[in-house]
All heavy atoms as a GROMACS GRO file, in nm:
protein
  532
    1MET      N    1  14.585   8.220  -8.960
    1MET     CA    2  14.619   8.359  -8.976
    1MET      C    3  14.644   8.416  -8.836
    1MET      O    4  14.555   8.422  -8.755
    1MET     CB    5  14.497   8.424  -9.036
    1MET     CG    6  14.495   8.530  -9.136
    1MET     SD    7  14.594   8.570  -9.273
    1MET     CE    8  14.601   8.432  -9.377
    2SER      N    9  14.765   8.454  -8.809
    2SER     CA   10  14.799   8.500  -8.676
    2SER      C   11  14.787   8.651  -8.660
    2SER      O   12  14.773   8.701  -8.550
    2SER     CB   13  14.940   8.455  -8.640
    2SER     OG   14  15.032   8.511  -8.732
    3ASP      N   15  14.794   8.725  -8.769
    3ASP     CA   16  14.787   8.871  -8.762
    3ASP      C   17  14.641   8.915  -8.750
    3ASP      O   18  14.560   8.889  -8.840
    3ASP     CB   19  14.852   8.931  -8.887
    3ASP     CG   20  14.863   9.082  -8.881
    3ASP    OD1   21  14.811   9.142  -8.785
    3ASP    OD2   22  14.924   9.139  -8.973
    4PRO      N   23  14.606   8.981  -8.641
    4PRO     CA   24  14.466   9.021  -8.623
    4PRO      C   25  14.416   9.117  -8.731
    4PRO      O   26  14.299   9.115  -8.766
    4PRO     CB   27  14.464   9.091  -8.487
    4PRO     CG   28  14.595   9.068  -8.425
    4PRO     CD   29  14.689   9.016  -8.528
    5ARG      N   30  14.507   9.200  -8.787
    5ARG     CA   31  14.464   9.290  -8.894
    5ARG      C   32  14.423   9.213  -9.018
    5ARG      O   33  14.325   9.248  -9.084
    5ARG     CB   34  14.574   9.390  -8.927
    5ARG     CG   35  14.598   9.492  -8.817
    5ARG     CD   36  14.711   9.581  -8.851
    5ARG     NE   37  14.832   9.498  -8.860
    5ARG     CZ   38  14.953   9.543  -8.878
    5ARG    NH1   39  14.973   9.670  -8.892
    5ARG    NH2   40  15.056   9.462  -8.883
    6MET      N   41  14.498   9.106  -9.050
    6MET     CA   42  14.461   9.023  -9.166
    6MET      C   43  14.329   8.953  -9.139
    6MET      O   44  14.244   8.946  -9.228
    6MET     CB   45  14.570   8.922  -9.196
    6MET     CG   46  14.690   8.978  -9.263
    6MET     SD   47  14.795   8.842  -9.313
    6MET     CE   48  14.939   8.930  -9.364
    7THR      N   49  14.313   8.901  -9.019
    7THR     CA   50  14.189   8.832  -8.984
    7THR      C   51  14.070   8.927  -8.993
    7THR      O   52  13.965   8.892  -9.046
    7THR     CB   53  14.200   8.772  -8.842
    7THR    OG1   54  14.312   8.684  -8.838
    7THR    CG2   55  14.075   8.695  -8.806
    8ASP      N   56  14.089   9.050  -8.944
    8ASP     CA   57  13.981   9.150  -8.952
    8ASP      C   58  13.947   9.181  -9.097
    8ASP      O   59  13.830   9.193  -9.133
    8ASP     CB   60  14.021   9.278  -8.880
    8ASP     CG   61  14.025   9.262  -8.729
    8ASP    OD1   62  13.968   9.163  -8.678
    8ASP    OD2   63  14.083   9.349  -8.663
    9GLU      N   64  14.049   9.196  -9.181
    9GLU     CA   65  14.025   9.226  -9.322
    9GLU      C   66  13.949   9.112  -9.389
    9GLU      O   67  13.854   9.136  -9.465
    9GLU     CB   68  14.158   9.251  -9.395
    9GLU     CG   69  14.138   9.287  -9.540
    9GLU     CD   70  14.267   9.322  -9.613
    9GLU    OE1   71  14.374   9.326  -9.550
    9GLU    OE2   72  14.258   9.343  -9.735
   10ILE      N   73  13.988   8.990  -9.361
   10ILE     CA   74  13.920   8.874  -9.418
   10ILE      C   75  13.774   8.872  -9.373
   10ILE      O   76  13.683   8.851  -9.455
   10ILE     CB   77  13.992   8.744  -9.379
   10ILE    CG1   78  14.129   8.738  -9.446
   10ILE    CG2   79  13.908   8.622  -9.413
   10ILE    CD1   80  14.221   8.634  -9.387
   11GLU      N   81  13.750   8.894  -9.245
   11GLU     CA   82  13.613   8.891  -9.193
   11GLU      C   83  13.528   9.002  -9.254
   11GLU      O   84  13.412   8.981  -9.286
   11GLU     CB   85  13.614   8.902  -9.040
   11GLU     CG   86  13.672   8.781  -8.971
   11GLU     CD   87  13.602   8.651  -9.006
   11GLU    OE1   88  13.476   8.651  -9.018
   11GLU    OE2   89  13.671   8.550  -9.022
   12ARG      N   90  13.586   9.122  -9.270
   12ARG     CA   91  13.511   9.233  -9.332
   12ARG      C   92  13.475   9.201  -9.477
   12ARG      O   93  13.363   9.226  -9.522
   12ARG     CB   94  13.591   9.362  -9.325
   12ARG     CG   95  13.594   9.427  -9.189
   12ARG     CD   96  13.650   9.568  -9.194
   12ARG     NE   97  13.772   9.581  -9.272
   12ARG     CZ   98  13.896   9.568  -9.224
   12ARG    NH1   99  13.914   9.541  -9.098
   12ARG    NH2  100  14.001   9.584  -9.303
   13ARG      N  101  13.572   9.148  -9.550
   13ARG     CA  102  13.546   9.115  -9.691
   13ARG      C  103  13.443   9.003  -9.704
   13ARG      O  104  13.354   9.007  -9.789
   13ARG     CB  105  13.676   9.078  -9.762
   13ARG     CG  106  13.767   9.197  -9.780
   13ARG     CD  107  13.897   9.156  -9.847
   13ARG     NE  108  13.989   9.267  -9.858
   13ARG     CZ  109  13.992   9.353  -9.960
   13ARG    NH1  110  13.909   9.337 -10.061
   13ARG    NH2  111  14.078   9.452  -9.961
   14LEU      N  112  13.454   8.903  -9.617
   14LEU     CA  113  13.358   8.792  -9.620
   14LEU      C  114  13.218   8.841  -9.583
   14LEU      O  115  13.120   8.802  -9.647
   14LEU     CB  116  13.404   8.682  -9.525
   14LEU     CG  117  13.330   8.549  -9.536
   14LEU    CD1  118  13.345   8.489  -9.675
   14LEU    CD2  119  13.381   8.452  -9.432
   15ALA      N  120  13.208   8.928  -9.483
   15ALA     CA  121  13.077   8.983  -9.444
   15ALA      C  122  13.017   9.063  -9.558
   15ALA      O  123  12.896   9.055  -9.583
   15ALA     CB  124  13.093   9.069  -9.319
   16SER      N  125  13.100   9.139  -9.628
   16SER     CA  126  13.052   9.217  -9.741
   16SER      C  127  12.996   9.126  -9.850
   16SER      O  128  12.889   9.152  -9.908
   16SER     CB  129  13.165   9.303  -9.797
   16SER     OG  130  13.125   9.370  -9.913
   17LEU      N  131  13.067   9.018  -9.878
   17LEU     CA  132  13.020   8.923  -9.980
   17LEU      C  133  12.891   8.853  -9.935
   17LEU      O  134  12.800   8.833 -10.015
   17LEU     CB  135  13.128   8.820 -10.010
   17LEU     CG  136  13.249   8.872 -10.087
   17LEU    CD1  137  13.360   8.767 -10.089
   17LEU    CD2  138  13.209   8.910 -10.228
   18ARG      N  139  12.885   8.816  -9.807
   18ARG     CA  140  12.764   8.751  -9.756
   18ARG      C  141  12.643   8.845  -9.764
   18ARG      O  142  12.532   8.800  -9.791
   18ARG     CB  143  12.784   8.703  -9.612
   18ARG     CG  144  12.861   8.574  -9.602
   18ARG     CD  145  12.864   8.528  -9.457
   18ARG     NE  146  12.937   8.406  -9.439
   18ARG     CZ  147  12.882   8.285  -9.433
   18ARG    NH1  148  12.752   8.271  -9.444
   18ARG    NH2  149  12.957   8.178  -9.414
   19ASN      N  150  12.665   8.974  -9.740
   19ASN     CA  151  12.555   9.070  -9.750
   19ASN      C  152  12.511   9.088  -9.895
   19ASN      O  153  12.393   9.106  -9.923
   19ASN     CB  154  12.596   9.205  -9.692
   19ASN     CG  155  12.601   9.204  -9.542
   19ASN    OD1  156  12.532   9.127  -9.477
   19ASN    ND2  157  12.683   9.290  -9.486
   20ARG      N  158  12.607   9.085  -9.984
   20ARG     CA  159  12.575   9.107 -10.126
   20ARG      C  160  12.511   8.984 -10.191
   20ARG      O  161  12.426   8.996 -10.278
   20ARG     CB  162  12.703   9.145 -10.200
   20ARG     CG  163  12.676   9.187 -10.340
   20ARG     CD  164  12.796   9.254 -10.400
   20ARG     NE  165  12.762   9.295 -10.535
   20ARG     CZ  166  12.849   9.343 -10.620
   20ARG    NH1  167  12.974   9.359 -10.586
   20ARG    NH2  168  12.812   9.377 -10.740
   21PHE      N  169  12.557   8.864 -10.150
   21PHE     CA  170  12.508   8.740 -10.209
   21PHE      C  171  12.462   8.645 -10.099
   21PHE      O  172  12.520   8.538 -10.077
   21PHE     CB  173  12.620   8.672 -10.290
   21PHE     CG  174  12.682   8.761 -10.393
   21PHE    CD1  175  12.811   8.809 -10.375
   21PHE    CD2  176  12.614   8.795 -10.508
   21PHE    CE1  177  12.871   8.890 -10.470
   21PHE    CE2  178  12.672   8.877 -10.603
   21PHE     CZ  179  12.800   8.925 -10.584
   22PRO      N  180  12.353   8.677 -10.029
   22PRO     CA  181  12.315   8.599  -9.910
   22PRO      C  182  12.272   8.455  -9.938
   22PRO      O  183  12.296   8.368  -9.854
   22PRO     CB  184  12.201   8.680  -9.850
   22PRO     CG  185  12.146   8.759  -9.964
   22PRO     CD  186  12.261   8.786 -10.055
   23ASN      N  187  12.212   8.429 -10.051
   23ASN     CA  188  12.157   8.295 -10.075
   23ASN      C  189  12.223   8.223 -10.192
   23ASN      O  190  12.171   8.123 -10.240
   23ASN     CB  191  12.007   8.305 -10.103
   23ASN     CG  192  11.933   8.366  -9.988
   23ASN    OD1  193  11.960   8.334  -9.873
   23ASN    ND2  194  11.840   8.456 -10.017
   24ARG      N  195  12.335   8.272 -10.237
   24ARG     CA  196  12.395   8.217 -10.357
   24ARG      C  197  12.485   8.097 -10.330
   24ARG      O  198  12.500   8.010 -10.416
   24ARG     CB  199  12.474   8.325 -10.429
   24ARG     CG  200  12.524   8.276 -10.564
   24ARG     CD  201  12.577   8.384 -10.648
   24ARG     NE  202  12.471   8.476 -10.687
   24ARG     CZ  203  12.486   8.574 -10.770
   24ARG    NH1  204  12.604   8.598 -10.823
   24ARG    NH2  205  12.386   8.653 -10.802
   25PHE      N  206  12.548   8.089 -10.212
   25PHE     CA  207  12.647   7.985 -10.185
   25PHE      C  208  12.608   7.902 -10.063
   25PHE      O  209  12.546   7.952  -9.970
   25PHE     CB  210  12.785   8.048 -10.161
   25PHE     CG  211  12.833   8.133 -10.274
   25PHE    CD1  212  12.835   8.271 -10.264
   25PHE    CD2  213  12.876   8.075 -10.393
   25PHE    CE1  214  12.879   8.351 -10.368
   25PHE    CE2  215  12.920   8.154 -10.498
   25PHE     CZ  216  12.921   8.291 -10.486
   26SER      N  217  12.652   7.776 -10.066
   26SER     CA  218  12.632   7.689  -9.950
   26SER      C  219  12.740   7.720  -9.847
   26SER      O  220  12.838   7.790  -9.875
   26SER     CB  221  12.642   7.542  -9.992
   26SER     OG  222  12.776   7.512 -10.031
   27GLU      N  223  12.726   7.665  -9.726
   27GLU     CA  224  12.828   7.689  -9.622
   27GLU      C  225  12.963   7.633  -9.663
   27GLU      O  226  13.067   7.691  -9.634
   27GLU     CB  227  12.783   7.630  -9.489
   27GLU     CG  228  12.677   7.712  -9.420
   27GLU     CD  229  12.718   7.857  -9.398
   27GLU    OE1  230  12.832   7.883  -9.352
   27GLU    OE2  231  12.636   7.946  -9.428
   28ALA      N  232  12.964   7.521  -9.733
   28ALA     CA  233  13.091   7.464  -9.781
   28ALA      C  234  13.157   7.559  -9.881
   28ALA      O  235  13.280   7.577  -9.880
   28ALA     CB  236  13.068   7.327  -9.845
   29GLN      N  237  13.077   7.619  -9.967
   29GLN     CA  238  13.131   7.715 -10.063
   29GLN      C  239  13.182   7.841  -9.993
   29GLN      O  240  13.285   7.896 -10.032
   29GLN     CB  241  13.025   7.750 -10.168
   29GLN     CG  242  12.996   7.637 -10.263
   29GLN     CD  243  12.879   7.667 -10.354
   29GLN    OE1  244  12.775   7.717 -10.309
   29GLN    NE2  245  12.895   7.636 -10.481
   30TRP      N  246  13.111   7.886  -9.888
   30TRP     CA  247  13.158   8.002  -9.813
   30TRP      C  248  13.292   7.972  -9.747
   30TRP      O  249  13.378   8.059  -9.739
   30TRP     CB  250  13.056   8.046  -9.708
   30TRP     CG  251  12.942   8.124  -9.766
   30TRP    CD1  252  12.810   8.089  -9.767
   30TRP    CD2  253  12.949   8.251  -9.832
   30TRP    NE1  254  12.736   8.186  -9.830
   30TRP    CE2  255  12.819   8.287  -9.870
   30TRP    CE3  256  13.054   8.338  -9.863
   30TRP    CZ2  257  12.790   8.405  -9.938
   30TRP    CZ3  258  13.025   8.456  -9.930
   30TRP    CH2  259  12.894   8.488  -9.966
   31GLU      N  260  13.312   7.850  -9.702
   31GLU     CA  261  13.440   7.812  -9.642
   31GLU      C  262  13.551   7.817  -9.747
   31GLU      O  263  13.662   7.862  -9.718
   31GLU     CB  264  13.431   7.674  -9.577
   31GLU     CG  265  13.552   7.637  -9.498
   31GLU     CD  266  13.587   7.736  -9.388
   31GLU    OE1  267  13.495   7.792  -9.324
   31GLU    OE2  268  13.709   7.759  -9.367
   32GLU      N  269  13.522   7.773  -9.868
   32GLU     CA  270  13.620   7.782  -9.977
   32GLU      C  271  13.652   7.928 -10.010
   32GLU      O  272  13.768   7.963 -10.035
   32GLU     CB  273  13.569   7.711 -10.102
   32GLU     CG  274  13.567   7.560 -10.091
   32GLU     CD  275  13.517   7.493 -10.218
   32GLU    OE1  276  13.537   7.549 -10.328
   32GLU    OE2  277  13.457   7.386 -10.206
   33ILE      N  278  13.550   8.011 -10.009
   33ILE     CA  279  13.570   8.154 -10.035
   33ILE      C  280  13.658   8.214  -9.926
   33ILE      O  281  13.748   8.293  -9.954
   33ILE     CB  282  13.435   8.227 -10.046
   33ILE    CG1  283  13.362   8.182 -10.173
   33ILE    CG2  284  13.452   8.379 -10.044
   33ILE    CD1  285  13.217   8.225 -10.183
   34ARG      N  286  13.635   8.175  -9.800
   34ARG     CA  287  13.718   8.224  -9.690
   34ARG      C  288  13.863   8.184  -9.711
   34ARG      O  289  13.954   8.266  -9.693
   34ARG     CB  290  13.668   8.168  -9.557
   34ARG     CG  291  13.760   8.204  -9.439
   34ARG     CD  292  13.721   8.131  -9.312
   34ARG     NE  293  13.591   8.171  -9.265
   34ARG     CZ  294  13.565   8.282  -9.198
   34ARG    NH1  295  13.663   8.365  -9.172
   34ARG    NH2  296  13.445   8.310  -9.157
   35GLU      N  297  13.888   8.060  -9.751
   35GLU     CA  298  14.025   8.013  -9.776
   35GLU      C  299  14.089   8.093  -9.890
   35GLU      O  300  14.206   8.130  -9.881
   35GLU     CB  301  14.024   7.864  -9.808
   35GLU     CG  302  13.989   7.778  -9.688
   35GLU     CD  303  13.963   7.633  -9.724
   35GLU    OE1  304  13.984   7.595  -9.842
   35GLU    OE2  305  13.922   7.557  -9.635
   36ASP      N  306  14.012   8.119  -9.995
   36ASP     CA  307  14.064   8.200 -10.106
   36ASP      C  308  14.098   8.341 -10.060
   36ASP      O  309  14.201   8.397 -10.098
   36ASP     CB  310  13.963   8.206 -10.221
   36ASP     CG  311  13.949   8.073 -10.295
   36ASP    OD1  312  14.036   7.986 -10.278
   36ASP    OD2  313  13.850   8.058 -10.369
   37LEU      N  314  14.010   8.399  -9.978
   37LEU     CA  315  14.036   8.533  -9.925
   37LEU      C  316  14.163   8.535  -9.840
   37LEU      O  317  14.241   8.630  -9.847
   37LEU     CB  318  13.917   8.582  -9.842
   37LEU     CG  319  13.797   8.633  -9.919
   37LEU    CD1  320  13.681   8.660  -9.824
   37LEU    CD2  321  13.832   8.757  -9.996
   38GLU      N  322  14.182   8.431  -9.760
   38GLU     CA  323  14.304   8.423  -9.678
   38GLU      C  324  14.428   8.424  -9.765
   38GLU      O  325  14.525   8.495  -9.737
   38GLU     CB  326  14.302   8.297  -9.591
   38GLU     CG  327  14.204   8.305  -9.477
   38GLU     CD  328  14.195   8.175  -9.399
   38GLU    OE1  329  14.265   8.077  -9.434
   38GLU    OE2  330  14.117   8.169  -9.302
   39GLN      N  331  14.424   8.348  -9.873
   39GLN     CA  332  14.539   8.344  -9.964
   39GLN      C  333  14.561   8.480 -10.031
   39GLN      O  334  14.675   8.526 -10.043
   39GLN     CB  335  14.519   8.236 -10.070
   39GLN     CG  336  14.527   8.096 -10.015
   39GLN     CD  337  14.494   7.992 -10.120
   39GLN    OE1  338  14.460   8.023 -10.233
   39GLN    NE2  339  14.503   7.866 -10.082
   40LEU      N  340  14.453   8.545 -10.074
   40LEU     CA  341  14.465   8.675 -10.141
   40LEU      C  342  14.516   8.782 -10.046
   40LEU      O  343  14.602   8.863 -10.084
   40LEU     CB  344  14.330   8.716 -10.200
   40LEU     CG  345  14.283   8.635 -10.320
   40LEU    CD1  346  14.138   8.668 -10.353
   40LEU    CD2  347  14.373   8.660 -10.439
   41VAL      N  348  14.466   8.784  -9.924
   41VAL     CA  349  14.510   8.884  -9.826
   41VAL      C  350  14.657   8.862  -9.791
   41VAL      O  351  14.734   8.958  -9.779
   41VAL     CB  352  14.420   8.880  -9.701
   41VAL    CG1  353  14.479   8.959  -9.586
   41VAL    CG2  354  14.281   8.933  -9.735
   42GLN      N  355  14.697   8.736  -9.778
   42GLN     CA  356  14.837   8.708  -9.748
   42GLN      C  357  14.928   8.748  -9.866
   42GLN      O  358  15.034   8.805  -9.846
   42GLN     CB  359  14.856   8.561  -9.716
   42GLN     CG  360  14.992   8.532  -9.659
   42GLN     CD  361  14.993   8.407  -9.574
   42GLN    OE1  362  14.896   8.332  -9.571
   42GLN    NE2  363  15.101   8.385  -9.505
   43ALA      N  364  14.885   8.721  -9.988
   43ALA     CA  365  14.964   8.760 -10.106
   43ALA      C  366  14.974   8.913 -10.114
   43ALA      O  367  15.081   8.966 -10.145
   43ALA     CB  368  14.900   8.704 -10.233
   44ALA      N  369  14.866   8.983 -10.085
   44ALA     CA  370  14.868   9.129 -10.088
   44ALA      C  371  14.964   9.183  -9.982
   44ALA      O  372  15.038   9.279 -10.007
   44ALA     CB  373  14.728   9.185 -10.066
   45ALA      N  374  14.965   9.122  -9.864
   45ALA     CA  375  15.057   9.166  -9.758
   45ALA      C  376  15.202   9.144  -9.799
   45ALA      O  377  15.288   9.228  -9.772
   45ALA     CB  378  15.026   9.092  -9.628
   46THR      N  379  15.228   9.034  -9.867
   46THR     CA  380  15.364   9.006  -9.916
   46THR      C  381  15.406   9.112 -10.017
   46THR      O  382  15.519   9.161 -10.013
   46THR     CB  383  15.370   8.866  -9.980
   46THR    OG1  384  15.333   8.769  -9.881
   46THR    CG2  385  15.508   8.835 -10.032
   47LEU      N  386  15.317   9.148 -10.107
   47LEU     CA  387  15.348   9.251 -10.206
   47LEU      C  388  15.371   9.387 -10.141
   47LEU      O  389  15.459   9.463 -10.182
   47LEU     CB  390  15.236   9.262 -10.308
   47LEU     CG  391  15.226   9.147 -10.408
   47LEU    CD1  392  15.100   9.162 -10.492
   47LEU    CD2  393  15.349   9.142 -10.496
   48ARG      N  394  15.294   9.418 -10.037
   48ARG     CA  395  15.310   9.547  -9.970
   48ARG      C  396  15.446   9.559  -9.899
   48ARG      O  397  15.497   9.669  -9.881
   48ARG     CB  398  15.199   9.567  -9.868
   48ARG     CG  399  15.068   9.604  -9.929
   48ARG     CD  400  14.966   9.641  -9.821
   48ARG     NE  401  14.834   9.625  -9.873
   48ARG     CZ  402  14.751   9.526  -9.841
   48ARG    NH1  403  14.786   9.435  -9.754
   48ARG    NH2  404  14.632   9.518  -9.896
   49ARG      N  405  15.501   9.446  -9.856
   49ARG     CA  406  15.631   9.449  -9.788
   49ARG      C  407  15.746   9.478  -9.883
   49ARG      O  408  15.854   9.517  -9.840
   49ARG     CB  409  15.656   9.317  -9.716
   49ARG     CG  410  15.575   9.301  -9.589
   49ARG     CD  411  15.624   9.184  -9.506
   49ARG     NE  412  15.612   9.057  -9.574
   49ARG     CZ  413  15.509   8.973  -9.563
   49ARG    NH1  414  15.408   9.004  -9.485
   49ARG    NH2  415  15.508   8.859  -9.628
   50ARG      N  416  15.727   9.460 -10.011
   50ARG     CA  417  15.832   9.482 -10.110
   50ARG      C  418  15.843   9.630 -10.140
   50ARG      O  419  15.750   9.691 -10.193
   50ARG     CB  420  15.799   9.404 -10.238
   50ARG     CG  421  15.893   9.424 -10.352
   50ARG     CD  422  16.023   9.349 -10.327
   50ARG     NE  423  16.103   9.349 -10.449
   50ARG     CZ  424  16.214   9.420 -10.461
   50ARG    NH1  425  16.258   9.492 -10.362
   50ARG    NH2  426  16.281   9.414 -10.574
   51ALA      N  427  15.956   9.687 -10.105
   51ALA     CA  428  15.976   9.830 -10.129
   51ALA      C  429  16.014   9.853 -10.275
   51ALA      O  430  16.098   9.782 -10.331
   51ALA     CB  431  16.086   9.883 -10.038
   52LEU      N  432  15.953   9.952 -10.336
   52LEU     CA  433  15.985   9.990 -10.472
   52LEU      C  434  16.046  10.130 -10.471
   52LEU      O  435  16.000  10.218 -10.399
   52LEU     CB  436  15.860   9.992 -10.560
   52LEU     CG  437  15.791   9.858 -10.585
   52LEU    CD1  438  15.664   9.879 -10.667
   52LEU    CD2  439  15.885   9.763 -10.655
   53GLY      N  440  16.146  10.147 -10.553
   53GLY     CA  441  16.206  10.279 -10.568
   53GLY      C  442  16.135  10.358 -10.676
   53GLY      O  443  16.055  10.303 -10.753
   54ASN      N  444  16.166  10.484 -10.683
   54ASN     CA  445  16.102  10.570 -10.782
   54ASN      C  446  16.136  10.528 -10.925
   54ASN      O  447  16.056  10.546 -11.017
   54ASN     CB  448  16.144  10.716 -10.759
   54ASN     CG  449  16.062  10.812 -10.841
   54ASN    OD1  450  15.943  10.792 -10.858
   54ASN    ND2  451  16.126  10.915 -10.893
   55ALA      N  452  16.253  10.470 -10.946
   55ALA     CA  453  16.296  10.433 -11.081
   55ALA      C  454  16.256  10.290 -11.120
   55ALA      O  455  16.283  10.247 -11.232
   55ALA     CB  456  16.448  10.448 -11.093
   56ASP      N  457  16.190  10.215 -11.030
   56ASP     CA  458  16.149  10.079 -11.062
   56ASP      C  459  16.038  10.082 -11.166
   56ASP      O  460  15.938  10.154 -11.152
   56ASP     CB  461  16.100  10.006 -10.937
   56ASP     CG  462  16.213   9.977 -10.842
   56ASP    OD1  463  16.328   9.972 -10.888
   56ASP    OD2  464  16.186   9.958 -10.722
   57GLU      N  465  16.056  10.003 -11.271
   57GLU     CA  466  15.958  10.000 -11.379
   57GLU      C  467  15.877   9.870 -11.373
   57GLU      O  468  15.920   9.772 -11.312
   57GLU     CB  469  16.030  10.010 -11.513
   57GLU     CG  470  16.101  10.142 -11.531
   57GLU     CD  471  16.161  10.156 -11.670
   57GLU    OE1  472  16.132  10.074 -11.757
   57GLU    OE2  473  16.238  10.251 -11.690
   58PRO      N  474  15.763   9.868 -11.438
   58PRO     CA  475  15.683   9.745 -11.444
   58PRO      C  476  15.761   9.633 -11.512
   58PRO      O  477  15.847   9.658 -11.596
   58PRO     CB  478  15.561   9.783 -11.528
   58PRO     CG  479  15.559   9.931 -11.529
   58PRO     CD  480  15.699   9.978 -11.508
   59ASP      N  481  15.729   9.512 -11.476
   59ASP     CA  482  15.799   9.396 -11.531
   59ASP      C  483  15.720   9.336 -11.648
   59ASP      O  484  15.660   9.231 -11.639
   59ASP     CB  485  15.818   9.292 -11.422
   59ASP     CG  486  15.907   9.178 -11.467
   59ASP    OD1  487  15.986   9.198 -11.559
   59ASP    OD2  488  15.896   9.069 -11.410
   60PHE      N  489  15.717   9.410 -11.760
   60PHE     CA  490  15.656   9.358 -11.881
   60PHE      C  491  15.723   9.423 -12.002
   60PHE      O  492  15.788   9.525 -11.992
   60PHE     CB  493  15.504   9.384 -11.884
   60PHE     CG  494  15.466   9.529 -11.895
   60PHE    CD1  495  15.452   9.586 -12.021
   60PHE    CD2  496  15.447   9.607 -11.784
   60PHE    CE1  497  15.415   9.720 -12.032
   60PHE    CE2  498  15.413   9.741 -11.796
   60PHE     CZ  499  15.398   9.798 -11.920
   61ILE      N  500  15.704   9.360 -12.113
   61ILE     CA  501  15.759   9.412 -12.237
   61ILE      C  502  15.642   9.448 -12.327
   61ILE      O  503  15.557   9.364 -12.356
   61ILE     CB  504  15.851   9.310 -12.307
   61ILE    CG1  505  15.969   9.277 -12.215
   61ILE    CG2  506  15.897   9.360 -12.441
   61ILE    CD1  507  16.055   9.162 -12.267
   62PHE      N  508  15.636   9.570 -12.371
   62PHE     CA  509  15.530   9.616 -12.460
   62PHE      C  510  15.570   9.590 -12.603
   62PHE      O  511  15.672   9.637 -12.649
   62PHE     CB  512  15.502   9.764 -12.438
   62PHE     CG  513  15.396   9.818 -12.530
   62PHE    CD1  514  15.263   9.783 -12.512
   62PHE    CD2  515  15.430   9.900 -12.636
   62PHE    CE1  516  15.166   9.832 -12.596
   62PHE    CE2  517  15.333   9.948 -12.720
   62PHE     CZ  518  15.201   9.915 -12.702
   63VAL      N  519  15.490   9.510 -12.672
   63VAL     CA  520  15.513   9.482 -12.813
   63VAL      C  521  15.391   9.530 -12.890
   63VAL      O  522  15.284   9.475 -12.877
   63VAL     CB  523  15.536   9.331 -12.838
   63VAL    CG1  524  15.559   9.304 -12.984
   63VAL    CG2  525  15.651   9.281 -12.754
   64PRO      N  526  15.406   9.638 -12.968
   64PRO     CA  527  15.291   9.692 -13.041
   64PRO      C  528  15.242   9.599 -13.152
   64PRO      O  529  15.305   9.515 -13.200
   64PRO     CB  530  15.341   9.823 -13.098
   64PRO     CG  531  15.488   9.821 -13.090
   64PRO     CD  532  15.526   9.715 -12.992
   0.00000   0.00000   0.00000
């Protein structure tokens, strides 16, 4: 992760989880959680870069 803002966000989220669940996961599991967070933060950044117009609608079909 080269963007310091993404790295900071990942570290803050990981610290929050470690504070909430201090004894629940092993260090190997925490590393997996960190990798998952990296993927989620990167996906969120990709979505934020996509500009939406006022007339853009959700991409789903409602079938009652």
